[in-house]
C-alpha positions in Angstrom: 42.2 -111.6 70.2 44.2 -109.1 68.9 46.3 -106.4 71.6 46.7 -102.8 70.0 48.7 -100.0 72.1 48.0 -96.4 70.9 51.0 -93.9 72.6 49.5 -90.3 73.5 51.9 -88.9 75.6 51.6 -84.9 74.9 48.9 -82.8 76.1 44.8 -83.3 77.0 43.6 -81.9 74.0 45.9 -83.9 71.9 44.6 -86.7 73.7 40.9 -85.6 73.5 41.3 -85.4 69.7 42.6 -89.1 69.5 39.5 -90.5 71.8 37.4 -90.7 68.4 40.0 -92.8 67.0 40.0 -95.0 69.5 36.6 -95.2 69.9 36.2 -96.3 66.5 38.4 -99.1 66.8 36.7 -100.3 69.6 33.3 -99.9 67.8 34.4 -102.0 64.6 36.5 -104.4 66.6 34.3 -105.0 69.9 37.2 -108.1 70.9 40.2 -106.1 70.6 42.2 -105.4 73.6 43.4 -101.4 73.7 46.1 -100.4 75.9 46.6 -96.1 75.8 49.8 -95.2 76.5 49.2 -91.6 78.4 51.1 -89.2 80.3 50.6 -88.6 83.9 48.8 -85.6 83.0 46.5 -87.0 80.0 46.1 -90.0 81.1 43.2 -87.8 83.6 41.1 -88.1 80.7 41.1 -91.6 80.4 39.6 -92.4 83.8 36.4 -95.0 83.7 36.4 -94.5 79.7 35.0 -98.2 78.4 36.0 -98.5 75.3 39.7 -98.8 76.4 40.8 -101.5 78.4 44.2 -100.8 79.8 45.9 -97.5 80.6 50.0 -97.3 80.8 51.0 -94.2 82.1 54.3 -93.1 81.9 55.8 -90.1 83.8 57.2 -88.1 80.8 59.7 -86.2 83.3 61.4 -89.4 85.0 65.1 -89.9 84.4 66.7 -92.1 82.0 66.5 -95.2 84.3 63.2 -95.5 85.3 62.1 -95.0 81.3 64.4 -97.4 80.0 62.4 -99.9 82.5 59.2 -98.6 81.2 60.2 -99.6 77.7 61.4 -102.9 78.8 58.0 -103.1 80.6 56.2 -102.4 77.6 58.5 -104.8 75.1 57.4 -107.3 77.8 53.5 -107.6 76.6 53.8 -108.2 73.2 51.5 -106.4 71.7 50.2 -107.1 68.0 49.8 -103.7 66.9 51.8 -100.3 68.3 50.4 -97.0 66.6 52.4 -93.8 67.5 50.3 -90.9 67.3 52.6 -88.2 69.9 55.4 -86.2 67.9 57.2 -86.6 70.9 60.9 -88.4 71.2 59.8 -90.4 74.3 56.8 -92.0 72.3 59.0 -92.2 69.1 60.9 -94.4 71.2 58.8 -96.3 73.3 57.0 -97.6 69.7 60.5 -98.0 67.9 61.9 -100.2 70.6 58.4 -101.9 71.7 58.5 -105.6 70.5 55.0 -105.5 69.0 54.6 -107.5 65.8 53.2 -104.4 64.2 54.7 -100.9 64.3 53.5 -97.9 63.0 53.9 -93.8 63.5 52.4 -90.7 62.3 55.2 -88.2 61.4 54.2 -84.4 60.9 56.3 -82.3 58.6 56.7 -78.3 59.5 53.5 -76.4 58.9 55.9 -73.2 58.5 58.0 -74.0 55.7 58.7 -77.0 53.2 61.6 -78.4 53.7 63.4 -82.0 52.8 65.0 -81.9 56.0 62.1 -81.7 58.2 61.7 -84.1 60.5 64.7 -86.1 58.5 66.3 -88.2 61.7 62.8 -89.3 62.8 61.8 -90.1 59.4 64.5 -92.3 58.5 64.1 -94.4 62.2 60.6 -94.9 61.3 61.4 -96.5 58.5 63.7 -98.7 59.9 61.9 -99.7 62.9 58.2 -99.6 61.6 55.8 -101.3 59.4 53.8 -98.0 59.2 55.2 -95.0 58.6 52.0 -92.3 57.7 53.8 -88.9 57.1 52.0 -85.8 56.8 53.2 -83.0 55.0 51.4 -80.3 56.8 52.5 -77.3 54.3 51.7 -79.3 51.3 48.5 -79.6 52.7 47.5 -76.3 54.0 48.5 -75.0 50.8 46.8 -77.0 49.1 43.5 -76.4 51.3 43.3 -80.5 52.4 42.1 -82.3 55.5 45.0 -82.0 58.0 43.0 -82.4 60.8 44.6 -84.5 63.7 41.6 -86.7 64.4 41.4 -87.5 60.9 45.2 -87.9 60.0 45.3 -90.6 62.8 42.1 -92.3 61.6 43.9 -92.6 58.3 47.3 -94.3 59.4 44.7 -96.5 61.4 43.3 -97.4 58.3 46.6 -98.4 56.4 47.7 -100.7 59.5 44.7 -102.4 57.7 42.6 -102.3 61.1 38.8 -101.7 60.7 37.0 -98.7 62.1 33.9 -97.2 62.8 32.8 -94.3 59.4 31.0 -92.0 62.2 33.4 -91.7 65.2 32.7 -89.6 68.5 34.3 -88.2 71.4 33.4 -89.9 74.5 34.9 -89.3 77.9 33.2 -89.9 81.2 31.2 -87.0 82.2 30.1 -85.8 85.9 26.3 -87.4 86.8 24.6 -84.1 87.3 25.2 -80.4 86.2 26.2 -78.3 88.9 23.4 -75.2 89.6 25.6 -72.7 91.5 23.6 -69.6 89.3 20.8 -67.5 91.0 17.7 -68.2 89.5 17.1 -66.9 85.8 21.2 -66.4 85.0 23.3 -69.3 83.1 26.6 -70.2 83.7 29.8 -68.9 81.6 33.3 -70.1 82.0 36.1 -68.0 81.0 39.7 -70.1 81.2 42.9 -67.8 82.6 45.1 -69.5 80.1 48.6 -67.3 80.0 47.9 -67.1 76.4 45.8 -64.7 77.2 48.5 -62.2 77.0 50.4 -61.5 74.2 51.4 -58.8 71.5 48.1 -57.9 70.7 46.3 -58.4 73.7 47.2 -57.1 77.4 45.6 -58.1 81.1 44.0 -54.5 80.8 42.1 -56.0 77.1 40.9 -58.9 79.0 39.8 -56.5 82.5 38.0 -54.3 79.3 36.3 -57.5 78.2 35.1 -58.1 82.0 34.1 -55.0 82.6 31.9 -54.9 79.5 30.4 -58.5 79.6 26.5 -58.5 80.2 25.8 -59.2 83.8 22.1 -59.0 84.0 21.8 -63.3 82.0 25.3 -64.6 83.2 26.9 -65.1 85.9 30.9 -65.8 85.2 33.8 -67.7 86.4 37.2 -68.0 85.8 39.1 -70.7 86.1 43.0 -70.7 86.1 45.9 -72.9 85.6 49.1 -73.0 88.0 50.9 -70.4 85.7 47.9 -67.6 86.1 49.1 -65.3 89.5 52.4 -63.7 87.8 50.1 -62.9 84.3 46.9 -61.9 86.3 48.1 -59.5 89.2 45.4 -56.9 88.8 42.3 -59.7 88.2 43.2 -61.3 91.3 43.0 -58.3 93.0 39.5 -57.3 91.2 37.9 -60.4 92.0 36.5 -62.7 94.4 38.8 -66.3 94.7 37.8 -69.5 95.6 40.8 -72.4 95.5 40.3 -76.0 94.9 39.5 -77.0 98.9 36.6 -74.9 98.9 35.1 -75.6 95.7 32.4 -78.0 97.6 31.5 -75.6 100.0 30.3 -73.4 97.3 26.1 -73.3 97.4 25.3 -70.4 95.0 27.7 -67.4 92.9 26.3 -64.5 93.9 29.0 -62.3 92.2 29.1 -61.4 89.0 32.4 -62.4 88.3 34.3 -65.6 90.3 38.0 -67.1 90.2 38.3 -70.6 90.8 41.4 -70.9 91.3 43.3 -74.0 90.1 40.6 -76.7 90.6 41.3 -80.4 90.4 41.1 -81.9 87.0 37.4 -83.4 88.2 36.1 -80.0 89.8 37.0 -78.1 86.4 35.2 -80.9 84.1 32.2 -80.1 86.6 32.4 -76.7 86.0 32.9 -76.9 82.1 29.9 -79.5 82.0 27.9 -76.9 83.9 28.6 -74.2 81.9 26.1 -73.1 78.8 29.3 -71.4 77.4 33.1 -71.5 77.5 35.5 -68.7 76.7 38.9 -69.4 76.1 42.4 -69.1 73.8 42.6 -72.3 72.0 44.6 -74.9 74.5 43.2 -78.7 76.0 40.2 -76.3 77.5 38.9 -75.9 73.9 38.8 -79.4 74.4 37.2 -80.5 77.2 34.1 -78.2 76.6 34.2 -80.4 73.2 33.9 -83.1 74.7 31.5 -81.7 77.4 29.6 -80.9 74.5 29.3 -77.2 75.5 30.1 -74.4 72.7 33.2 -72.6 72.6 34.4 -69.6 71.7 38.3 -70.0 70.8 40.6 -67.4 70.5 43.7 -68.4 68.2 47.3 -67.0 68.2 47.4 -64.6 65.1 51.5 -64.9 65.6 50.8 -69.0 65.0 49.4 -69.4 61.8 45.7 -69.5 63.5 44.6 -70.6 60.1 46.7 -73.3 59.8 46.2 -74.3 64.0 42.4 -74.2 63.9 42.5 -76.6 60.5 44.9 -79.2 62.6 43.3 -78.8 66.0 39.6 -77.1 66.2 37.3 -79.5 68.1 36.0 -82.4 67.1 32.2 -82.3 65.7 31.1 -79.7 68.3 29.8 -76.3 68.0 32.2 -73.6 68.5 33.1 -70.3 67.3 37.0 -69.2 65.8 38.2 -65.8 66.6 41.8 -64.1 66.5 43.6 -62.1 69.0 45.0 -59.4 66.4 41.2 -58.6 66.1 41.0 -54.9 67.1 36.8 -55.8 67.6 38.1 -58.9 69.4 36.2 -58.0 73.3 33.1 -57.0 71.0 32.4 -59.8 68.7 33.1 -62.0 72.1 30.0 -59.7 73.4 27.9 -60.3 70.6 28.7 -64.1 70.5 26.9 -63.8 74.1 23.5 -62.0 73.2 
């Protein structure tokens, strides 16, 4: 039985986009033992997944000595394959210094400009330590309108390593057993994720407040989910709407207010709300991919200052219903509302 370790030490959304590739390996190789090297944060999405045999968690904020002990632990396992799909220095180190028979890594070159120096040292070290190096020239692929989606690039690397994969991979996480029924009769639930990315050069908290005022209330109840950075960014919004924190989440019977803030929910409660929603509205972030994994349609607003078309090509939700908008659109609020009707 072959043992494979897949390293993904970055964000939740990146981990979710890796899951179809992991599922594709397990489907084609049911006897292969699959370990996933995950961060404390993104490992939450892996709990209970039956096509992953082992989760190895790394505290990416640990000191050097602790991380060194973790690398030594990985070396002792003697994996047959170690696949690094995470563009973090730490993930490269785990790959390079693992004791695996076959090591492979993805390297994404700059999407912003073509340069022979892009990731130069990473490429040099990868050639020394790895059996396979899959370099993605994002600039050229974007220019030529080639496929650049993260999941596809990961699957390409797996095939380069001569590992068989299923040809129709899907995202599959452990979902709640049932949807919550929190809305009054004849109303449906819509989640708006209050990522700090709402506030930028083109869009302010006042624009967001205007959106909330204009949202149709006859058929919908809205919840605003938050993260750890919200109160300083959304002071007016916190003052205007009822706030229910995670400690009181389980006490909710019905949401009678048209808009309610659900503040700093646990990962499990956040997924429960998204799964129970008919639609999610969010800037491009991890919430995009949680919605996709929950099979819930999502409206995604992209950062106009960060090559929105390129980011969409690389990170759009995998095989799910979604709508792409951008923050510099002067009719953004109107387009969001029109997509609700």
